[in-house]
N, CA and C atoms as an extended XYZ file, in Angstrom:
480
Properties=species:S:1:pos:R:3:atomname:S:1:resname:S:1:resid:I:1 pbc="F F F"
N       -45.895     -109.095      -89.216 N   MET     1
C       -44.610     -109.352      -89.841 CA  MET     1
C       -44.783     -110.519      -90.804 C   MET     1
N       -44.443     -110.314      -92.073 N   LYS     2
C       -44.552     -111.373      -93.068 CA  LYS     2
C       -43.334     -112.275      -93.039 C   LYS     2
N       -43.562     -113.551      -93.228 N   CYS     3
C       -42.476     -114.528      -93.309 CA  CYS     3
C       -41.710     -114.285      -94.614 C   CYS     3
N       -40.379     -114.183      -94.558 N   PRO     4
C       -39.601     -113.958      -95.784 CA  PRO     4
C       -39.540     -115.187      -96.696 C   PRO     4
N       -39.988     -116.346      -96.192 N   PHE     5
C       -39.932     -117.577      -96.972 CA  PHE     5
C       -41.240     -117.873      -97.689 C   PHE     5
N       -42.377     -117.717      -96.962 N   CYS     6
C       -43.665     -118.073      -97.581 CA  CYS     6
C       -44.650     -116.901      -97.638 C   CYS     6
N       -44.267     -115.736      -97.101 N   ALA     7
C       -45.062     -114.506      -97.111 CA  ALA     7
C       -46.306     -114.562      -96.223 C   ALA     7
N       -46.430     -115.580      -95.407 N   TYR     8
C       -47.540     -115.663      -94.457 CA  TYR     8
C       -47.357     -114.576      -93.408 C   TYR     8
N       -48.440     -113.931      -92.985 N   SER     9
C       -48.290     -112.798      -92.075 CA  SER     9
C       -48.379     -113.168      -90.597 C   SER     9
N       -48.473     -114.443      -90.283 N   GLY    10
C       -48.523     -114.852      -88.884 CA  GLY    10
C       -47.182     -115.410      -88.434 C   GLY    10
N       -46.543     -114.717      -87.492 N   THR    11
C       -45.283     -115.219      -86.926 CA  THR    11
C       -45.334     -115.083      -85.421 C   THR    11
N       -44.540     -115.877      -84.731 N   LYS    12
C       -44.453     -115.739      -83.282 CA  LYS    12
C       -43.010     -115.443      -82.903 C   LYS    12
N       -42.847     -114.650      -81.868 N   VAL    13
C       -41.527     -114.268      -81.381 CA  VAL    13
C       -41.037     -115.354      -80.434 C   VAL    13
N       -39.850     -115.903      -80.723 N   LEU    14
C       -39.261     -116.943      -79.889 CA  LEU    14
C       -38.315     -116.362      -78.840 C   LEU    14
N       -37.637     -115.262      -79.224 N   ASP    15
C       -36.638     -114.670      -78.328 CA  ASP    15
C       -36.455     -113.210      -78.692 C   ASP    15
N       -36.317     -112.363      -77.691 N   SER    16
C       -36.025     -110.943      -77.900 CA  SER    16
C       -34.842     -110.577      -77.031 C   SER    16
N       -33.931     -109.802      -77.612 N   ARG    17
C       -32.810     -109.309      -76.807 CA  ARG    17
C       -32.323     -107.989      -77.358 C   ARG    17
N       -31.679     -107.254      -76.510 N   SER    18
C       -31.135     -105.960      -76.871 CA  SER    18
C       -29.985     -106.138      -77.861 C   SER    18
N       -29.841     -105.169      -78.765 N   ALA    19
C       -28.756     -105.219      -79.748 CA  ALA    19
C       -28.261     -103.795      -80.011 C   ALA    19
N       -27.122     -103.700      -80.660 N   ASN    20
C       -26.559     -102.404      -81.054 CA  ASN    20
C       -26.518     -101.409      -79.898 C   ASN    20
N       -25.915     -101.839      -78.796 N   GLU    21
C       -25.771     -100.982      -77.618 CA  GLU    21
C       -27.119     -100.446      -77.132 C   GLU    21
N       -28.085     -101.316      -77.051 N   ASP    22
C       -29.440     -100.995      -76.591 CA  ASP    22
C       -30.181     -100.019      -77.497 C   ASP    22
N       -29.759      -99.887      -78.738 N   LYS    23
C       -30.454      -99.001      -79.672 CA  LYS    23
C       -31.465      -99.755      -80.525 C   LYS    23
N       -31.449     -101.086      -80.428 N   SER    24
C       -32.427     -101.871      -81.175 CA  SER    24
C       -32.728     -103.163      -80.424 C   SER    24
N       -33.750     -103.847      -80.890 N   ILE    25
C       -34.135     -105.128      -80.315 CA  ILE    25
C       -34.056     -106.174      -81.418 C   ILE    25
N       -33.348     -107.243      -81.126 N   ARG    26
C       -33.213     -108.360      -82.066 CA  ARG    26
C       -34.250     -109.399      -81.667 C   ARG    26
N       -35.061     -109.830      -82.634 N   ARG    27
C       -36.096     -110.819      -82.351 CA  ARG    27
C       -35.928     -112.036      -83.258 C   ARG    27
N       -35.960     -113.230      -82.649 N   ARG    28
C       -36.000     -114.478      -83.408 CA  ARG    28
C       -37.472     -114.822      -83.559 C   ARG    28
N       -37.885     -115.047      -84.782 N   ARG    29
C       -39.287     -115.327      -85.065 CA  ARG    29
C       -39.420     -116.665      -85.765 C   ARG    29
N       -40.626     -117.222      -85.675 N   GLU    30
C       -40.936     -118.462      -86.374 CA  GLU    30
C       -42.273     -118.286      -87.077 C   GLU    30
N       -42.292     -118.662      -88.339 N   CYS    31
C       -43.526     -118.577      -89.120 CA  CYS    31
C       -44.509     -119.627      -88.614 C   CYS    31
N       -45.749     -119.227      -88.422 N   GLU    32
C       -46.780     -120.152      -87.932 CA  GLU    32
C       -47.265     -121.094      -89.028 C   GLU    32
N       -46.929     -120.810      -90.278 N   LYS    33
C       -47.368     -121.663      -91.380 CA  LYS    33
C       -46.268     -122.647      -91.801 C   LYS    33
N       -45.072     -122.114      -92.160 N   CYS    34
C       -44.017     -123.002      -92.684 CA  CYS    34
C       -42.990     -123.410      -91.617 C   CYS    34
N       -43.070     -122.810      -90.431 N   ALA    35
C       -42.209     -123.120      -89.280 CA  ALA    35
C       -40.742     -122.732      -89.467 C   ALA    35
N       -40.426     -121.959      -90.508 N   LYS    36
C       -39.046     -121.497      -90.683 CA  LYS    36
C       -38.791     -120.332      -89.746 C   LYS    36
N       -37.523     -120.213      -89.325 N   ARG    37
C       -37.145     -119.158      -88.386 CA  ARG    37
C       -36.332     -118.073      -89.083 C   ARG    37
N       -36.484     -116.862      -88.575 N   PHE    38
C       -35.728     -115.731      -89.122 CA  PHE    38
C       -35.562     -114.681      -88.039 C   PHE    38
N       -34.665     -113.729      -88.288 N   THR    39
C       -34.358     -112.683      -87.317 CA  THR    39
C       -34.836     -111.338      -87.836 C   THR    39
N       -35.401     -110.540      -86.952 N   THR    40
C       -35.773     -109.166      -87.292 CA  THR    40
C       -35.146     -108.234      -86.265 C   THR    40
N       -34.989     -106.995      -86.664 N   PHE    41
C       -34.479     -105.967      -85.759 CA  PHE    41
C       -35.484     -104.831      -85.704 C   PHE    41
N       -35.737     -104.359      -84.515 N   GLU    42
C       -36.620     -103.220      -84.313 CA  GLU    42
C       -35.757     -102.101      -83.760 C   GLU    42
N       -35.808     -100.927      -84.434 N   MET    43
C       -35.000      -99.805      -83.961 CA  MET    43
C       -35.725      -98.490      -84.169 C   MET    43
N       -35.261      -97.502      -83.483 N   VAL    44
C       -35.823      -96.164      -83.608 CA  VAL    44
C       -35.554      -95.660      -85.022 C   VAL    44
N       -36.555      -95.092      -85.637 N   GLU    45
C       -36.365      -94.532      -86.967 CA  GLU    45
C       -35.592      -93.231      -86.828 C   GLU    45
N       -34.455      -93.194      -87.483 N   GLU    46
C       -33.594      -92.018      -87.373 CA  GLU    46
C       -33.740      -91.132      -88.601 C   GLU    46
N       -33.185      -89.942      -88.494 N   THR    47
C       -33.188      -89.022      -89.616 CA  THR    47
C       -32.483      -89.684      -90.793 C   THR    47
N       -33.016      -89.546      -91.991 N   PRO    48
C       -32.350      -90.158      -93.145 CA  PRO    48
C       -30.912      -89.659      -93.284 C   PRO    48
N       -30.036      -90.573      -93.614 N   LEU    49
C       -28.634      -90.255      -93.836 CA  LEU    49
C       -28.377      -90.427      -95.326 C   LEU    49
N       -27.894      -89.384      -95.971 N   VAL    50
C       -27.686      -89.414      -97.414 CA  VAL    50
C       -26.204      -89.599      -97.710 C   VAL    50
N       -25.918      -90.517      -98.621 N   VAL    51
C       -24.542      -90.799      -99.025 CA  VAL    51
C       -24.288      -90.113     -100.361 C   VAL    51
N       -23.193      -89.343     -100.413 N   ILE    52
C       -22.781      -88.703     -101.662 CA  ILE    52
C       -21.789      -89.652     -102.319 C   ILE    52
N       -22.187      -90.189     -103.462 N   LYS    53
C       -21.381      -91.187     -104.155 CA  LYS    53
C       -20.254      -90.528     -104.950 C   LYS    53
N       -19.329      -91.353     -105.437 N   LYS    54
C       -18.164      -90.844     -106.166 CA  LYS    54
C       -18.545      -90.018     -107.387 C   LYS    54
N       -19.669      -90.384     -108.038 N   ASP    55
C       -20.090      -89.657     -109.239 CA  ASP    55
C       -20.910      -88.406     -108.915 C   ASP    55
N       -21.068      -88.113     -107.610 N   GLY    56
C       -21.814      -86.931     -107.201 CA  GLY    56
C       -23.288      -87.190     -106.926 C   GLY    56
N       -23.782      -88.365     -107.319 N   SER    57
C       -25.186      -88.676     -107.052 CA  SER    57
C       -25.369      -88.947     -105.557 C   SER    57
N       -26.625      -88.925     -105.136 N   ARG    58
C       -26.941      -89.122     -103.727 CA  ARG    58
C       -27.937      -90.265     -103.593 C   ARG    58
N       -27.743      -91.041     -102.512 N   GLU    59
C       -28.715      -92.089     -102.199 CA  GLU    59
C       -28.759      -92.268     -100.686 C   GLU    59
N       -29.861      -92.809     -100.202 N   GLU    60
C       -30.002      -93.012      -98.770 CA  GLU    60
C       -29.045      -94.101      -98.289 C   GLU    60
N       -28.461      -93.900      -97.113 N   PHE    61
C       -27.565      -94.878      -96.509 CA  PHE    61
C       -28.300      -96.197      -96.338 C   PHE    61
N       -27.634      -97.291      -96.678 N   SER    62
C       -28.249      -98.608      -96.584 CA  SER    62
C       -27.343      -99.567      -95.823 C   SER    62
N       -27.801      -99.972      -94.646 N   ARG    63
C       -27.072     -100.979      -93.861 CA  ARG    63
C       -26.960     -102.273      -94.656 C   ARG    63
N       -28.043     -102.630      -95.337 N   GLU    64
C       -28.090     -103.884      -96.083 CA  GLU    64
C       -27.057     -103.900      -97.207 C   GLU    64
N       -26.919     -102.779      -97.904 N   LYS    65
C       -25.954     -102.687      -98.996 CA  LYS    65
C       -24.521     -102.836      -98.457 C   LYS    65
N       -24.242     -102.186      -97.335 N   MET    66
C       -22.920     -102.302      -96.727 CA  MET    66
C       -22.658     -103.740      -96.285 C   MET    66
N       -23.660     -104.375      -95.677 N   LEU    67
C       -23.513     -105.752      -95.218 CA  LEU    67
C       -23.263     -106.690      -96.398 C   LEU    67
N       -23.969     -106.483      -97.506 N   ARG    68
C       -23.752     -107.322      -98.695 CA  ARG    68
C       -22.305     -107.199      -99.188 C   ARG    68
N       -21.775     -105.974      -99.191 N   GLY    69
C       -20.389     -105.768      -99.619 CA  GLY    69
C       -19.407     -106.462      -98.696 C   GLY    69
N       -19.668     -106.406      -97.404 N   LEU    70
C       -18.796     -107.083      -96.445 CA  LEU    70
C       -18.892     -108.596      -96.578 C   LEU    70
N       -20.091     -109.102      -96.809 N   ILE    71
C       -20.263     -110.548      -97.000 CA  ILE    71
C       -19.464     -111.008      -98.221 C   ILE    71
N       -19.520     -110.236      -99.301 N   ARG    72
C       -18.732     -110.572     -100.498 CA  ARG    72
C       -17.246     -110.577     -100.192 C   ARG    72
N       -16.773     -109.567      -99.458 N   ALA    73
C       -15.350     -109.475      -99.131 CA  ALA    73
C       -14.906     -110.626      -98.228 C   ALA    73
N       -15.816     -111.140      -97.416 N   CYS    74
C       -15.475     -112.188      -96.448 CA  CYS    74
C       -15.845     -113.595      -96.920 C   CYS    74
N       -16.219     -113.713      -98.193 N   GLU    75
C       -16.590     -115.023      -98.712 CA  GLU    75
C       -15.453     -116.019      -98.519 C   GLU    75
N       -15.796     -117.188      -97.969 N   LYS    76
C       -14.840     -118.271      -97.678 CA  LYS    76
C       -13.770     -117.856      -96.672 C   LYS    76
N       -14.100     -116.891      -95.826 N   ARG    77
C       -13.196     -116.450      -94.755 CA  ARG    77
C       -13.867     -116.756      -93.418 C   ARG    77
N       -13.093     -116.939      -92.350 N   PRO    78
C       -13.671     -117.306      -91.054 CA  PRO    78
C       -14.224     -116.111      -90.281 C   PRO    78
N       -15.157     -115.384      -90.909 N   VAL    79
C       -15.754     -114.212      -90.271 CA  VAL    79
C       -17.261     -114.453      -90.186 C   VAL    79
N       -17.796     -114.393      -88.972 N   SER    80
C       -19.220     -114.678      -88.776 CA  SER    80
C       -20.086     -113.522      -89.255 C   SER    80
N       -21.313     -113.852      -89.591 N   LEU    81
C       -22.285     -112.837      -89.995 CA  LEU    81
C       -22.529     -111.874      -88.837 C   LEU    81
N       -22.536     -112.401      -87.632 N   GLU    82
C       -22.725     -111.555      -86.453 CA  GLU    82
C       -21.612     -110.496      -86.358 C   GLU    82
N       -20.375     -110.890      -86.649 N   ARG    83
C       -19.243     -109.953      -86.602 CA  ARG    83
C       -19.409     -108.885      -87.685 C   ARG    83
N       -19.863     -109.293      -88.869 N   LEU    84
C       -20.073     -108.332      -89.958 CA  LEU    84
C       -21.186     -107.348      -89.593 C   LEU    84
N       -22.237     -107.837      -88.952 N   GLU    85
C       -23.322     -106.952      -88.517 CA  GLU    85
C       -22.815     -105.961      -87.479 C   GLU    85
N       -21.889     -106.400      -86.625 N   MET    86
C       -21.302     -105.501      -85.639 CA  MET    86
C       -20.487     -104.408      -86.331 C   MET    86
N       -19.771     -104.776      -87.392 N   ILE    87
C       -18.993     -103.792      -88.151 CA  ILE    87
C       -19.934     -102.763      -88.772 C   ILE    87
N       -21.006     -103.239      -89.388 N   VAL    88
C       -21.974     -102.327      -90.007 CA  VAL    88
C       -22.546     -101.377      -88.958 C   VAL    88
N       -22.887     -101.902      -87.789 N   SER    89
C       -23.431     -101.058      -86.717 CA  SER    89
C       -22.418     -100.016      -86.263 C   SER    89
N       -21.168     -100.424      -86.132 N   GLU    90
C       -20.120      -99.489      -85.701 CA  GLU    90
C       -19.901      -98.396      -86.747 C   GLU    90
N       -19.876      -98.782      -88.013 N   VAL    91
C       -19.694      -97.795      -89.085 CA  VAL    91
C       -20.863      -96.820      -89.094 C   VAL    91
N       -22.078      -97.343      -89.008 N   GLU    92
C       -23.250      -96.465      -89.010 CA  GLU    92
C       -23.210      -95.522      -87.816 C   GLU    92
N       -22.827      -96.028      -86.660 N   LYS    93
C       -22.731      -95.194      -85.458 CA  LYS    93
C       -21.728      -94.060      -85.666 C   LYS    93
N       -20.555      -94.393      -86.206 N   GLN    94
C       -19.543      -93.363      -86.440 CA  GLN    94
C       -20.019      -92.315      -87.440 C   GLN    94
N       -20.685      -92.769      -88.497 N   VAL    95
C       -21.170      -91.844      -89.531 CA  VAL    95
C       -22.258      -90.939      -88.960 C   VAL    95
N       -23.183      -91.502      -88.194 N   ARG    96
C       -24.266      -90.701      -87.606 CA  ARG    96
C       -23.726      -89.738      -86.545 C   ARG    96
N       -22.650      -90.111      -85.882 N   ASN    97
C       -22.063      -89.233      -84.863 CA  ASN    97
C       -21.395      -87.999      -85.450 C   ASN    97
N       -21.203      -87.951      -86.763 N   THR    98
C       -20.631      -86.754      -87.382 CA  THR    98
C       -21.649      -85.614      -87.385 C   THR    98
N       -22.914      -85.937      -87.165 N   ALA    99
C       -24.002      -84.957      -87.110 CA  ALA    99
C       -24.251      -84.271      -88.450 C   ALA    99
N       -23.787      -84.868      -89.539 N   HIS   100
C       -24.074      -84.340      -90.874 CA  HIS   100
C       -25.165      -85.195      -91.503 C   HIS   100
N       -26.087      -84.568      -92.211 N   ALA   101
C       -27.160      -85.301      -92.874 CA  ALA   101
C       -26.663      -85.979      -94.148 C   ALA   101
N       -25.534      -85.485      -94.672 N   GLU   102
C       -24.944      -86.074      -95.871 CA  GLU   102
C       -23.496      -86.446      -95.570 C   GLU   102
N       -23.089      -87.589      -96.092 N   VAL   103
C       -21.716      -88.046      -95.869 CA  VAL   103
C       -21.157      -88.616      -97.165 C   VAL   103
N       -19.893      -88.377      -97.394 N   ASP   104
C       -19.220      -88.833      -98.600 CA  ASP   104
C       -18.980      -90.343      -98.540 C   ASP   104
N       -19.223      -91.043      -99.635 N   SER   105
C       -19.036      -92.496      -99.663 CA  SER   105
C       -17.589      -92.886      -99.372 C   SER   105
N       -16.644      -92.022      -99.737 N   ARG   106
C       -15.226      -92.324      -99.456 CA  ARG   106
C       -14.973      -92.382      -97.958 C   ARG   106
N       -15.603      -91.498      -97.200 N   ALA   107
C       -15.438      -91.494      -95.745 CA  ALA   107
C       -15.993      -92.788      -95.145 C   ALA   107
N       -17.131      -93.226      -95.665 N   ILE   108
C       -17.724      -94.479      -95.185 CA  ILE   108
C       -16.801      -95.645      -95.502 C   ILE   108
N       -16.281      -95.671      -96.721 N   GLY   109
C       -15.374      -96.749      -97.123 CA  GLY   109
C       -14.136      -96.820      -96.248 C   GLY   109
N       -13.594      -95.668      -95.891 N   GLU   110
C       -12.404      -95.643      -95.033 CA  GLU   110
C       -12.722      -96.186      -93.637 C   GLU   110
N       -13.891      -95.844      -93.116 N   ILE   111
C       -14.291      -96.354      -91.802 CA  ILE   111
C       -14.467      -97.868      -91.874 C   ILE   111
N       -15.112      -98.355      -92.935 N   VAL   112
C       -15.299      -99.800      -93.106 CA  VAL   112
C       -13.942     -100.502      -93.114 C   VAL   112
N       -12.990      -99.956      -93.865 N   MET   113
C       -11.679     -100.601      -93.945 CA  MET   113
C       -10.965     -100.581      -92.589 C   MET   113
N       -11.111      -99.496      -91.839 N   THR   114
C       -10.513      -99.416      -90.500 CA  THR   114
C       -11.095     -100.486      -89.581 C   THR   114
N       -12.387     -100.724      -89.692 N   GLU   115
C       -13.046     -101.740      -88.860 CA  GLU   115
C       -12.746     -103.156      -89.341 C   GLU   115
N       -12.580     -103.348      -90.653 N   LEU   116
C       -12.382     -104.679      -91.217 CA  LEU   116
C       -10.952     -105.185      -91.070 C   LEU   116
N        -9.982     -104.283      -91.110 N   TYR   117
C        -8.569     -104.682      -91.071 CA  TYR   117
C        -8.224     -105.596      -89.894 C   TYR   117
N        -8.595     -105.239      -88.639 N   PRO   118
C        -8.225     -106.129      -87.534 CA  PRO   118
C        -8.998     -107.450      -87.510 C   PRO   118
N       -10.091     -107.527      -88.251 N   VAL   119
C       -10.914     -108.729      -88.262 CA  VAL   119
C       -10.353     -109.772      -89.219 C   VAL   119
N       -10.000     -109.352      -90.452 N   ASP   120
C        -9.491     -110.295      -91.445 CA  ASP   120
C        -8.756     -109.523      -92.543 C   ASP   120
N        -7.457     -109.742      -92.654 N   GLU   121
C        -6.648     -108.992      -93.609 CA  GLU   121
C        -6.984     -109.322      -95.062 C   GLU   121
N        -7.329     -110.578      -95.336 N   VAL   122
C        -7.694     -110.953      -96.709 CA  VAL   122
C        -8.987     -110.249      -97.113 C   VAL   122
N        -9.958     -110.249      -96.222 N   ALA   123
C       -11.220     -109.548      -96.496 CA  ALA   123
C       -10.965     -108.053      -96.670 C   ALA   123
N       -10.045     -107.515      -95.875 N   TYR   124
C        -9.673     -106.102      -95.997 CA  TYR   124
C        -9.150     -105.810      -97.399 C   TYR   124
N        -8.241     -106.644      -97.894 N   ILE   125
C        -7.677     -106.442      -99.236 CA  ILE   125
C        -8.765     -106.581     -100.298 C   ILE   125
N        -9.635     -107.560     -100.143 N   ARG   126
C       -10.733     -107.734     -101.101 CA  ARG   126
C       -11.616     -106.489     -101.129 C   ARG   126
N       -12.000     -106.016      -99.952 N   PHE   127
C       -12.858     -104.824      -99.868 CA  PHE   127
C       -12.136     -103.624     -100.468 C   PHE   127
N       -10.867     -103.449     -100.101 N   ALA   128
C       -10.081     -102.318     -100.603 CA  ALA   128
C        -9.955     -102.363     -102.122 C   ALA   128
N        -9.808     -103.552     -102.687 N   SER   129
C        -9.633     -103.647     -104.139 CA  SER   129
C       -10.878     -103.179     -104.887 C   SER   129
N       -12.052     -103.440     -104.322 N   VAL   130
C       -13.293     -102.971     -104.940 CA  VAL   130
C       -13.512     -101.503     -104.624 C   VAL   130
N       -13.361     -101.151     -103.352 N   TYR   131
C       -13.615      -99.789     -102.900 CA  TYR   131
C       -12.679      -98.785     -103.562 C   TYR   131
N       -11.393      -99.103     -103.600 N   ARG   132
C       -10.416      -98.180     -104.172 CA  ARG   132
C       -10.265      -98.346     -105.678 C   ARG   132
N       -10.962      -99.312     -106.240 N   GLN   133
C       -10.977      -99.551     -107.692 CA  GLN   133
C        -9.564      -99.601     -108.269 C   GLN   133
N        -8.775     -100.558     -107.777 N   PHE   134
C        -7.416     -100.714     -108.276 CA  PHE   134
C        -7.444     -100.848     -109.793 C   PHE   134
N        -6.685     -100.002     -110.453 N   LYS   135
C        -6.679      -99.988     -111.922 CA  LYS   135
C        -5.695     -100.999     -112.498 C   LYS   135
N        -4.642     -101.311     -111.721 N   ASP   136
C        -3.646     -102.252     -112.220 CA  ASP   136
C        -2.962     -102.959     -111.055 C   ASP   136
N        -2.082     -103.876     -111.377 N   ILE   137
C        -1.395     -104.672     -110.370 CA  ILE   137
C        -0.503     -103.807     -109.481 C   ILE   137
N         0.024     -102.702     -110.013 N   ASN   138
C         0.894     -101.838     -109.211 CA  ASN   138
C         0.139     -101.212     -108.040 C   ASN   138
N        -1.096     -100.783     -108.285 N   MET   139
C        -1.904     -100.213     -107.204 CA  MET   139
C        -2.212     -101.289     -106.155 C   MET   139
N        -2.491     -102.485     -106.633 N   PHE   140
C        -2.780     -103.600     -105.737 CA  PHE   140
C        -1.541     -103.924     -104.894 C   PHE   140
N        -0.387     -103.975     -105.521 N   MET   141
C         0.864     -104.280     -104.819 CA  MET   141
C         1.205     -103.185     -103.805 C   MET   141
N         0.896     -101.940     -104.133 N   LYS   142
C         1.148     -100.845     -103.202 CA  LYS   142
C         0.326     -101.033     -101.922 C   LYS   142
N        -0.945     -101.419     -102.070 N   GLU   143
C        -1.803     -101.682     -100.908 CA  GLU   143
C        -1.266     -102.866     -100.105 C   GLU   143
N        -0.842     -103.922     -100.804 N   LEU   144
C        -0.286     -105.083     -100.109 CA  LEU   144
C         1.000     -104.718      -99.371 C   LEU   144
N         1.836     -103.900      -99.995 N   SER   145
C         3.083     -103.468      -99.354 CA  SER   145
C         2.788     -102.695      -98.074 C   SER   145
N         1.799     -101.818      -98.132 N   GLY   146
C         1.393     -101.071      -96.943 CA  GLY   146
C         0.909     -102.006      -95.849 C   GLY   146
N         0.169     -103.034      -96.235 N   LEU   147
C        -0.331     -104.018      -95.285 CA  LEU   147
C         0.831     -104.789      -94.663 C   LEU   147
N         1.790     -105.181      -95.491 N   LEU   148
C         2.961     -105.910      -94.982 CA  LEU   148
C         3.786     -105.046      -94.049 C   LEU   148
N         3.917     -103.766      -94.350 N   THR   149
C         4.650     -102.846      -93.484 CA  THR   149
C         3.964     -102.741      -92.131 C   THR   149
N         2.628     -102.598      -92.128 N   LYS   150
C         1.872     -102.545      -90.879 CA  LYS   150
C         2.091     -103.835      -90.088 C   LYS   150
N         2.090     -104.952      -90.817 N   HIS   151
C         2.238     -106.262      -90.208 CA  HIS   151
C         3.587     -106.383      -89.512 C   HIS   151
N         4.642     -105.882      -90.166 N   GLN   152
C         6.000     -105.976      -89.611 CA  GLN   152
C         6.181     -105.028      -88.442 C   GLN   152
N         5.620     -103.832      -88.547 N   VAL   153
C         5.787     -102.812      -87.502 CA  VAL   153
C         4.902     -103.129      -86.304 C   VAL   153
N         3.647     -103.485      -86.562 N   GLY   154
C         2.684     -103.636      -85.472 CA  GLY   154
C         2.446     -105.065      -85.033 C   GLY   154
N         3.229     -105.996      -85.454 N   GLY   155
C         2.995     -107.393      -85.063 CA  GLY   155
C         2.002     -108.041      -85.982 C   GLY   155
N         1.184     -108.905      -85.420 N   ASP   156
C         0.253     -109.703      -86.222 CA  ASP   156
C        -0.738     -108.843      -86.971 C   ASP   156
N        -1.448     -107.911      -86.291 N   GLY   157
C        -2.366     -106.993      -86.958 CA  GLY   157
C        -3.686     -107.588      -87.370 C   GLY   157
N        -3.836     -108.887      -87.327 N   GLY   158
C        -5.094     -109.502      -87.742 CA  GLY   158
C        -5.244     -110.865      -87.132 C   GLY   158
N        -6.009     -111.687      -87.795 N   ASN   159
C        -6.263     -113.022      -87.288 CA  ASN   159
C        -5.298     -114.048      -87.824 C   ASN   159
N        -4.331     -113.637      -88.607 N   ASN   160
C        -3.440     -114.597      -89.248 CA  ASN   160
C        -2.201     -114.860      -88.444 C   ASN   160
């Protein structure tokens, strides 16, 4: 395993524990050269999952890409990276449980929003604004109105 900081190939495992409902192993490692620590995950290689994008193109499902989008949506919000990784794992689990080798990006986006809403409403709106590509303020206000209606009907609905 190469160190992501200095590219040295000698690392030692400091801690190993089960992750993602025992489907992977999370390892804390330390580089033997620069002494920096990092986390790796070991998991069973699964059948490739192909995402059909809005323009009709196809690309392989990427946990990292989804996590980056969630990190952007949660910038300056009180949501831990661990919680975001849990969301990504849950979304991937739901998508893989459909038993289809190809899945529409819109379906993935809807699952992400369902998982993100109870965690942080501001992050939900941020994600929705990019995902749904709001064209104008009216579309944005419609989403906010729906959120406010949920808030009034269902109580708090989030962390706020």
